[in-house]
Structure formats: C-alpha cells, structure tokens
FIPA-318708 format. One record per residue: residue number from 1; residue in three letters; x, y, z of N, C-alpha, C in turn. Coordinates in pm, 1 decimal. Atoms other than C-alpha are relative to their C-alpha. Layout:
<rs>
[NUM 'Ala' [X Y Z] [X Y Z] [X Y Z]] ...
</rs>
This chain:
<rs>
[1 'Met' [38.2 -57.4 -126.6] [3940.0 4231.8 -3197.2] [-144.7 25.9 11.3]] [2 'Thr' [154.0 -40.7 -36.7] [3565.4 4245.4 -3118.1] [-7.2 127.4 68.4]] [3 'Arg' [42.4 -138.9 -92.7] [3456.5 4593.3 -2991.5] [-127.5 -47.0 65.7]] [4 'Thr' [127.7 15.3 -102.7] [3195.8 4602.5 -2707.3] [-47.4 140.7 -1.0]] [5 'Ala' [69.9 -118.9 -17.3] [2934.1 4852.7 -2656.3] [82.3 116.4 76.4]] [6 'Lys' [-80.1 -81.7 -94.3] [3197.3 5009.0 -2393.9] [100.1 72.9 -80.3]] [7 'Asp' [-91.0 -78.8 96.7] [3444.4 5061.6 -2664.2] [-47.3 117.7 -65.0]] [8 'His' [50.8 -98.1 79.7] [3217.0 5300.5 -2829.2] [-32.6 127.7 76.2]] [9 'Ile' [15.3 -146.7 -58.9] [3187.3 5539.7 -2546.2] [133.6 79.5 4.9]] [10 'Asp' [-128.6 -112.6 3.1] [3370.8 5854.8 -2574.5] [65.8 10.6 139.4]] [11 'Thr' [-77.2 -70.1 -115.0] [3637.2 5934.6 -2330.9] [93.0 116.4 -12.6]] [12 'Asp' [-73.8 -129.7 15.0] [3888.5 6214.3 -2267.9] [139.6 -63.2 -57.6]] [13 'Gln' [-122.3 34.3 53.6] [4173.1 5998.6 -2416.0] [24.8 74.0 -114.4]] [14 'Ala' [-22.2 -43.2 104.9] [4370.7 6132.7 -2685.5] [-71.3 6.9 -133.2]] [15 'Asp' [83.3 -27.3 119.9] [4179.1 6221.8 -3016.8] [49.3 -149.1 -86.3]] [16 'Gln' [-28.7 111.5 131.9] [4163.1 5880.6 -3240.2] [-90.2 12.7 -103.8]] [17 'Gly' [81.3 0.3 104.5] [3956.1 6025.2 -3474.4] [-134.3 56.1 57.8]] [18 'Pro' [176.3 -46.2 -40.8] [3561.6 6142.5 -3510.3] [-39.7 -89.7 111.3]] [19 'Lys' [91.1 67.2 -74.6] [3338.6 6059.5 -3223.1] [-120.5 44.6 -0.3]] [20 'Leu' [140.1 -62.8 -22.1] [2962.3 6084.6 -3191.2] [-25.6 119.9 81.7]] [21 'Gly' [5.2 -68.6 -127.7] [3023.4 6224.2 -2853.4] [58.8 140.6 6.9]] [22 'Asn' [-59.8 -113.1 21.1] [3196.8 6534.1 -2984.4] [-94.7 80.6 -79.2]] [23 'Ile' [93.8 -63.3 87.4] [2880.4 6635.3 -3188.7] [-99.2 38.2 95.4]] [24 'Thr' [121.7 -31.3 -99.7] [2636.4 6836.0 -2981.3] [-126.2 -34.9 -12.2]] [25 'Ser' [141.3 64.6 16.0] [2342.8 6732.8 -3130.4] [-18.3 -129.3 -6.9]] [26 'Tyr' [18.0 129.9 -62.4] [2387.2 6409.7 -3097.2] [2.0 -48.0 141.3]] [27 'Leu' [20.1 -22.1 -132.3] [2457.2 6447.7 -2725.6] [-125.4 25.3 22.1]] [28 'Leu' [118.2 -53.3 -34.9] [2162.7 6651.5 -2694.8] [-100.6 -106.1 -24.7]] [29 'Asn' [106.4 127.8 14.5] [1949.4 6359.0 -2828.7] [-2.9 -129.3 71.8]] [30 'Arg' [-10.5 95.9 -86.1] [2095.9 6118.8 -2638.2] [-82.1 20.3 153.1]] [31 'Ile' [62.5 -46.5 -159.1] [2017.0 6308.4 -2319.5] [-136.8 24.9 13.1]] [32 'Val' [177.9 -8.8 3.0] [1630.6 6377.4 -2431.7] [-16.3 -131.1 -3.3]] [33 'His' [53.2 152.2 -6.9] [1589.0 6000.2 -2540.6] [16.3 -76.7 168.6]] [34 'Arg' [-1.4 74.7 -148.1] [1736.6 5887.2 -2180.4] [-95.6 72.8 88.4]] [35 'Tyr' [92.0 -57.2 -110.5] [1523.7 6148.9 -1996.6] [-145.1 -60.8 -32.9]] [36 'Asn' [119.6 63.7 23.8] [1225.0 6016.8 -2185.4] [-38.4 -111.8 56.5]] [37 'Gln' [4.6 143.3 -27.3] [1274.7 5684.2 -2132.3] [-10.3 -12.0 168.1]] [38 'Ser' [46.5 -13.3 -144.3] [1302.6 5797.7 -1756.5] [-115.7 -7.0 61.8]] [39 'Val' [137.6 -64.8 -39.3] [986.2 5950.9 -1717.3] [-140.6 -100.9 -68.2]] [40 'Lys' [69.0 72.8 73.0] [788.2 5711.6 -1966.9] [-80.1 -86.7 74.7]] [41 'Ala' [81.4 107.8 -91.5] [674.9 5435.2 -1695.1] [-82.5 81.2 98.8]] [42 'Asp' [74.7 -50.4 -78.6] [564.2 5679.0 -1465.3] [-114.5 73.0 -77.8]] [43 'Ile' [77.9 -54.0 91.2] [379.1 5875.1 -1730.6] [-108.1 -79.4 -65.1]] [44 'Lys' [94.3 89.8 32.3] [215.6 5591.6 -1873.0] [-94.9 -31.9 111.0]] [45 'Gly' [106.0 18.9 -105.7] [68.8 5524.9 -1524.1] [-113.7 73.2 9.5]] [46 'Ala' [88.6 -115.6 -2.3] [-99.0 5834.8 -1559.3] [-104.9 16.2 -139.8]] [47 'Gly' [94.7 11.5 153.7] [-264.3 5739.9 -1914.3] [77.2 72.1 -89.0]] [48 'Leu' [-43.1 -102.7 120.3] [-26.5 5986.3 -2109.1] [111.1 -72.4 -53.6]] [49 'Thr' [-129.6 -19.7 92.9] [214.6 5975.8 -2384.5] [95.5 112.4 44.9]] [50 'Thr' [-113.8 -107.0 3.8] [517.5 6193.3 -2404.5] [-54.3 116.7 -56.3]] [51 'Val' [85.5 -120.9 42.6] [315.0 6421.4 -2625.5] [-95.2 48.2 63.2]] [52 'Ala' [103.4 -28.0 -61.4] [32.2 6447.9 -2423.7] [13.7 56.8 156.2]] [53 'Thr' [-72.1 -85.6 -142.2] [234.2 6522.3 -2099.8] [79.7 130.4 -34.5]] [54 'Arg' [-69.6 -143.3 49.5] [410.2 6823.2 -2291.7] [-128.5 87.4 -26.1]] [55 'Ile' [83.1 -114.5 14.8] [64.1 6960.5 -2373.9] [-72.7 -2.0 123.2]] [56 'Ile' [53.2 -7.3 -135.0] [-77.9 6910.5 -2022.7] [125.1 104.6 78.2]] [57 'Val' [-86.2 -102.9 -58.3] [247.2 7094.9 -1887.3] [31.6 138.1 -60.2]] [58 'Ser' [-6.0 -119.8 45.0] [262.2 7348.9 -2138.5] [-120.5 84.6 4.5]] [59 'Leu' [138.0 -98.5 -34.4] [-102.1 7448.1 -2078.8] [-2.2 60.8 110.9]] [60 'Lys' [-10.7 -50.9 -124.9] [-31.8 7486.4 -1727.8] [77.8 116.8 22.7]] [61 'Val' [-93.6 -95.8 -20.6] [243.6 7687.4 -1725.5] [3.6 119.5 -111.7]] [62 'Tyr' [42.4 -109.7 128.2] [174.7 7894.8 -2053.7] [-181.9 70.0 14.4]] [63 'Gly' [136.1 -48.4 11.1] [-212.7 7915.0 -2029.8] [-39.6 -48.8 -107.3]] [64 'Gln' [101.3 49.8 147.8] [-463.6 7852.2 -2313.8] [81.6 57.1 -123.3]] [65 'Met' [-63.4 -35.9 140.6] [-294.4 7875.2 -2667.2] [-56.9 -61.3 -106.0]] [66 'Thr' [25.5 51.1 140.0] [-341.7 7796.8 -3015.1] [56.5 -126.8 -34.8]] [67 'Val' [-83.1 149.2 39.1] [-282.6 7443.8 -3165.3] [124.8 38.0 -47.4]] [68 'Asn' [-132.6 -13.8 63.1] [4.0 7585.0 -3368.1] [103.9 28.9 119.1]] [69 'Glu' [-107.5 -56.6 -84.1] [160.7 7743.0 -3061.6] [32.0 -97.2 96.0]] [70 'Leu' [-51.9 138.0 -38.6] [123.1 7401.7 -2902.4] [65.1 -65.0 -38.0]] [71 'Cys' [-120.0 71.4 76.0] [301.9 7243.8 -3157.5] [100.5 24.3 33.4]] [72 'Val' [-123.1 -47.7 -40.7] [573.4 7448.1 -3069.2] [66.3 -28.5 156.8]] [73 'His' [-25.6 14.8 -171.9] [573.8 7424.4 -2667.8] [26.4 -148.5 9.8]] [74 'Ala' [-5.5 119.2 -38.9] [486.4 7077.2 -2685.8] [86.6 -109.0 -78.5]] [75 'Ile' [-115.7 77.2 71.5] [758.7 6973.6 -2940.2] [-77.5 -119.0 -68.8]] [76 'Ala' [79.8 98.0 63.0] [481.0 6785.3 -3175.8] [-32.0 40.4 -141.5]] [77 'Glu' [44.2 -8.3 133.0] [393.1 6751.7 -3528.7] [-158.0 14.8 -19.8]] [78 'Gln' [137.8 -1.7 -3.2] [57.4 6862.8 -3620.0] [-93.1 -129.1 -24.2]] [79 'Pro' [86.9 114.1 -9.2] [-74.5 6515.2 -3694.7] [5.5 -52.8 129.1]] [80 'Ala' [-18.3 34.2 -141.3] [73.3 6389.2 -3354.1] [-118.7 56.6 93.6]] [81 'Met' [68.2 -80.1 -91.1] [-81.9 6675.6 -3192.5] [-163.7 -15.8 -10.4]] [82 'Ser' [130.0 12.3 27.3] [-416.3 6642.9 -3334.0] [-42.0 -129.7 50.9]] [83 'Arg' [53.0 129.0 -99.8] [-468.3 6263.9 -3190.5] [20.8 19.3 120.1]] [84 'Ala' [-16.5 7.3 -119.2] [-313.6 6360.7 -2873.4] [-142.2 96.4 54.8]] [85 'Leu' [109.9 -51.4 -74.9] [-577.1 6638.1 -2836.1] [-111.1 -51.2 6.2]] [86 'Asp' [147.9 56.5 46.8] [-853.3 6455.4 -2977.2] [-21.8 -94.6 145.3]] [87 'Lys' [8.3 72.6 -90.1] [-775.2 6189.8 -2697.3] [-26.3 66.7 140.4]] [88 'Leu' [-16.0 -70.3 -148.0] [-702.3 6436.7 -2412.7] [-152.0 86.6 17.3]] [89 'Glu' [153.9 -54.2 18.0] [-1072.0 6613.4 -2520.1] [-97.4 -118.3 58.9]] [90 'Ala' [107.6 95.7 -20.1] [-1239.4 6311.5 -2520.3] [1.1 -49.3 147.8]] [91 'Glu' [-20.4 18.4 -112.7] [-1099.1 6234.4 -2175.8] [-41.8 94.9 101.4]] [92 'Gly' [27.6 -142.7 -93.6] [-1213.1 6588.1 -2041.3] [94.8 56.5 49.3]] [93 'Arg' [-144.9 -79.0 -64.0] [-841.5 6706.5 -1974.5] [16.4 122.2 -59.4]] [94 'Ile' [-28.2 -165.8 63.3] [-871.7 6999.8 -2220.8] [-128.4 24.2 -84.5]] [95 'Thr' [129.0 -30.6 85.4] [-1141.7 7188.3 -2416.5] [72.0 69.6 -114.3]] [96 'Arg' [-70.4 -55.0 81.0] [-1068.6 7304.0 -2760.6] [-130.5 112.9 -84.7]] [97 'Arg' [106.3 -92.4 67.4] [-1277.0 7643.3 -2923.6] [51.5 82.4 -111.7]] [98 'Val' [-23.6 -98.2 101.1] [-1279.4 7868.3 -3212.2] [76.4 123.0 64.3]] [99 'Ser' [-32.3 -127.1 -56.1] [-1055.5 8158.0 -3155.7] [-68.5 118.9 -15.2]] [100 'Glu' [72.4 -137.0 -1.3] [-1227.9 8500.3 -3102.9] [92.7 101.2 -106.4]] [101 'Glu' [-95.3 -66.8 76.7] [-910.5 8672.9 -3301.4] [-13.4 -65.8 -156.7]] [102 'Asp' [-30.7 52.1 146.2] [-896.7 8429.3 -3605.7] [-89.9 -118.9 15.1]] [103 'Ser' [87.5 119.8 29.1] [-1199.5 8165.4 -3702.4] [75.2 -107.0 -38.1]] [104 'Arg' [-76.6 138.7 51.4] [-944.6 7941.3 -3860.6] [76.2 -66.2 106.9]] [105 'Ser' [-90.4 49.6 -112.4] [-760.0 7900.2 -3567.6] [-85.8 -58.1 147.4]] [106 'Arg' [61.2 56.2 -113.4] [-866.3 7666.3 -3234.8] [92.8 26.2 127.1]] [107 'Val' [-66.7 -74.3 -118.3] [-757.3 7795.1 -2892.5] [-10.0 -156.3 98.8]] [108 'Val' [4.3 123.8 -87.4] [-679.2 7465.7 -2637.1] [15.1 63.8 155.0]] [109 'Glu' [-15.3 -32.8 -128.2] [-733.7 7510.5 -2266.1] [-16.7 -133.6 78.8]] [110 'Leu' [-26.7 84.3 -85.8] [-655.0 7290.4 -1966.1] [-127.8 9.0 55.6]] [111 'Thr' [113.7 10.9 -67.9] [-966.5 7154.4 -1790.7] [43.8 -34.1 163.5]] [112 'Glu' [-38.3 53.8 -124.5] [-980.2 7102.6 -1408.9] [70.4 -134.6 40.6]] [113 'Ser' [-25.3 136.3 -4.8] [-936.1 6752.8 -1448.3] [169.4 -5.3 -57.6]] [114 'Gly' [-141.9 -45.8 66.8] [-612.7 6846.6 -1675.6] [79.1 60.7 66.6]] [115 'Ala' [-91.1 -55.4 -91.0] [-486.3 7052.9 -1410.6] [74.4 -76.7 96.2]] [116 'Ala' [-47.0 107.5 -91.1] [-489.8 6779.3 -1168.6] [73.6 -91.8 -51.2]] [117 'Leu' [-100.3 116.2 86.6] [-297.1 6548.0 -1414.4] [126.9 70.4 6.5]] [118 'Tyr' [-130.6 -63.4 -31.6] [-40.7 6824.0 -1414.2] [83.6 -11.9 134.7]] [119 'Glu' [-13.7 13.9 -134.6] [-13.1 6804.0 -1043.7] [71.6 -150.5 54.7]] [120 'Gln' [-61.4 140.8 -8.9] [64.6 6416.2 -1087.0] [141.1 -25.3 -53.6]] [121 'Val' [-112.5 6.6 108.6] [308.8 6453.4 -1383.8] [109.7 90.7 38.9]] [122 'Trp' [-83.3 -92.5 -35.9] [501.0 6753.0 -1268.9] [109.0 -39.3 87.5]] [123 'Pro' [-102.8 56.9 -94.7] [693.5 6606.5 -967.1] [80.4 -113.5 -73.8]] [124 'Val' [-81.0 106.3 91.8] [793.5 6320.5 -1224.6] [100.4 51.3 -59.0]] [125 'Leu' [-107.4 -46.4 103.0] [941.7 6555.0 -1460.4] [109.4 77.9 59.1]] [126 'Thr' [-77.0 -92.3 -53.1] [1107.2 6811.1 -1229.0] [75.7 -136.8 93.8]] [127 'Gly' [-106.8 112.4 -51.7] [1249.8 6468.0 -1045.6] [90.3 -64.5 -96.0]] [128 'Ala' [-92.7 56.7 110.2] [1397.6 6328.6 -1359.8] [84.4 115.6 -36.3]] [129 'Asn' [-65.2 -100.0 33.2] [1544.1 6652.9 -1441.9] [106.4 36.3 103.0]] [130 'Glu' [-101.9 42.6 -81.9] [1709.8 6655.1 -1113.3] [104.8 -85.2 7.5]] [131 'Thr' [-85.2 97.9 42.4] [1847.9 6345.1 -1148.4] [136.0 12.7 -75.3]] [132 'Met' [-73.8 -34.4 114.3] [1982.4 6449.6 -1494.0] [118.5 104.6 35.6]] [133 'Leu' [-100.5 -147.0 -40.8] [2154.1 6765.0 -1331.0] [83.5 -38.7 125.9]] [134 'Lys' [-65.0 36.2 -150.8] [2293.9 6563.7 -1007.5] [162.1 22.1 -45.5]] [135 'Gly' [-155.5 -0.3 20.5] [2647.9 6662.6 -975.3] [48.4 144.4 -64.8]] [136 'Leu' [3.4 -112.5 64.6] [2610.8 7005.7 -1129.7] [-1.6 110.8 107.8]] [137 'Ser' [15.6 -134.8 -107.2] [2693.3 7341.6 -914.4] [-129.1 64.2 -41.7]] [138 'Ser' [73.7 -62.1 35.9] [2443.5 7578.8 -922.0] [25.4 91.4 -95.9]] [139 'Glu' [-63.8 -79.1 119.9] [2660.8 7794.7 -1133.5] [-3.4 -83.6 -137.1]] [140 'Asp' [8.1 87.9 100.8] [2697.0 7517.8 -1373.3] [-122.7 -16.1 -41.9]] [141 'Arg' [152.1 28.2 53.4] [2317.3 7457.5 -1402.0] [-30.8 136.9 -76.6]] [142 'Glu' [10.7 -146.2 41.0] [2299.9 7843.4 -1472.9] [64.6 -1.2 -129.6]] [143 'Ala' [-55.9 -0.3 135.3] [2541.6 7827.5 -1727.5] [-34.5 -86.7 -121.7]] [144 'Leu' [64.1 85.2 97.9] [2417.1 7516.0 -1921.0] [-159.5 74.3 -12.9]] [145 'Gln' [97.5 -64.0 50.5] [2083.9 7694.1 -1897.6] [1.4 111.8 -114.9]] [146 'Arg' [-50.0 -75.7 63.1] [2206.1 7995.8 -2062.8] [46.0 -26.5 -150.4]] [147 'Ile' [-51.1 41.2 112.0] [2400.9 7819.1 -2302.8] [-108.0 -85.2 -107.2]] [148 'Leu' [92.2 37.3 79.3] [2118.7 7615.3 -2439.9] [-118.0 85.9 -47.1]] [149 'Met' [90.6 -121.7 61.2] [1892.0 7903.5 -2466.7] [46.6 61.3 -80.8]] [150 'Thr' [-77.6 -46.8 159.7] [2150.7 8054.5 -2714.8] [-21.7 -98.0 -99.5]] [151 'Val' [32.9 89.1 120.6] [2147.6 7743.4 -2895.1] [-134.5 4.6 -63.1]] [152 'Leu' [121.7 -0.3 72.7] [1787.6 7729.8 -2928.2] [-49.8 133.5 -61.9]] [153 'Lys' [28.5 -106.6 81.0] [1757.5 8091.8 -3031.8] [86.8 14.5 -129.6]] [154 'Asn' [-84.7 3.2 137.3] [2032.1 8014.8 -3304.2] [-72.5 -60.2 -81.8]] [155 'Ile' [61.2 103.4 107.1] [1815.3 7738.5 -3454.2] [-157.9 18.2 -12.5]] [156 'Arg' [136.1 20.6 -18.2] [1473.6 7815.3 -3370.6] [-78.5 94.7 -144.2]] [157 'Lys' [89.3 -39.6 99.2] [1207.3 7907.0 -3650.4] [-104.5 98.3 2.9]] [158 'Asn' [123.7 -87.3 -66.1] [956.5 8099.2 -3465.1] [19.5 72.9 112.7]] [159 'Pro' [-25.3 -104.7 -91.7] [933.7 8366.8 -3200.6] [-13.6 -85.2 150.9]] [160 'Ile' [45.3 50.1 -139.5] [812.4 8130.1 -2941.5] [118.6 -70.6 62.5]] 
</rs>
C-alpha cells in the first residue's frame, strides 16, 4: 500500500507507535516555519528578510541594544546578523556606534526610516499571529503564552 502525505498527519486515533506530532520541538518548528512562510512574501515586498524584520521589530520594541543582545532577540547567529546589519545600515534603517560602556561592543539603533519600516511590517506580523491563533479563546491564548514562556525559561542560555 502506498502512503500519502495525509497518512503522515498525526490524528487522535489510537497510538500506533511513535509520531513526530507527539514531539513538542517538532511541532514548534513546524509552526514557526509555517508562520515565517506566511509572512515572507509581505516582508520581501518591503525589502526585508526574516532576520532583518526581526532586527527592525526588536529595536522598535526594546530600543537600542548591543549586537550580541540583538542576536538573541532577533534569533540570529553572528554572521547572519552582521550581513543583515550591514545591509540595513547601508539603507539608512539603523545606525551602529561604539558602546560607551564597553569599547569592544557596538550599539545598534533604529533610524526614523527604520521605524517607518516597522510600521509597515508590524501589521503583517500581528495579522499572521492572529491567523495562527484563530479559534483559541483568550484563556487558551494566555495559557499558551504562559506555557511557552516556561519552556523558553527552561532551555534558554542567557538572561534575555
């Protein structure tokens, strides 16, 4: 018998052995991938990559921060972060300067142009988030948020 993609979808049927849908990290990765795919076309239209979008949003929400802090908030490794920051700086979306507290560190700030870009992409992100959570009550949304924050605290390696 040939299996179809539909045969691979986990259901509430009796346990028939291991299923990827029973692994929380697999489900989280699928959700994040689908979310990113759903916003990709809209942010690309604004001239942004996923990493650049996270940088813009992180700087708008949290304010100026060091490159290392930005790597954590924007969920990017140093090489990808450097490339994205180079491009955003060349476009006038961000500025970088040497930190007053530590001359080895660079502080990144959003420019007015970058803040305007945030205003363009934020509704896309929140709209995709609403679509993702459609059908969940406010109580379920609060519980999900609380659970996910606990999971993050369990595995994170930095205080941010």
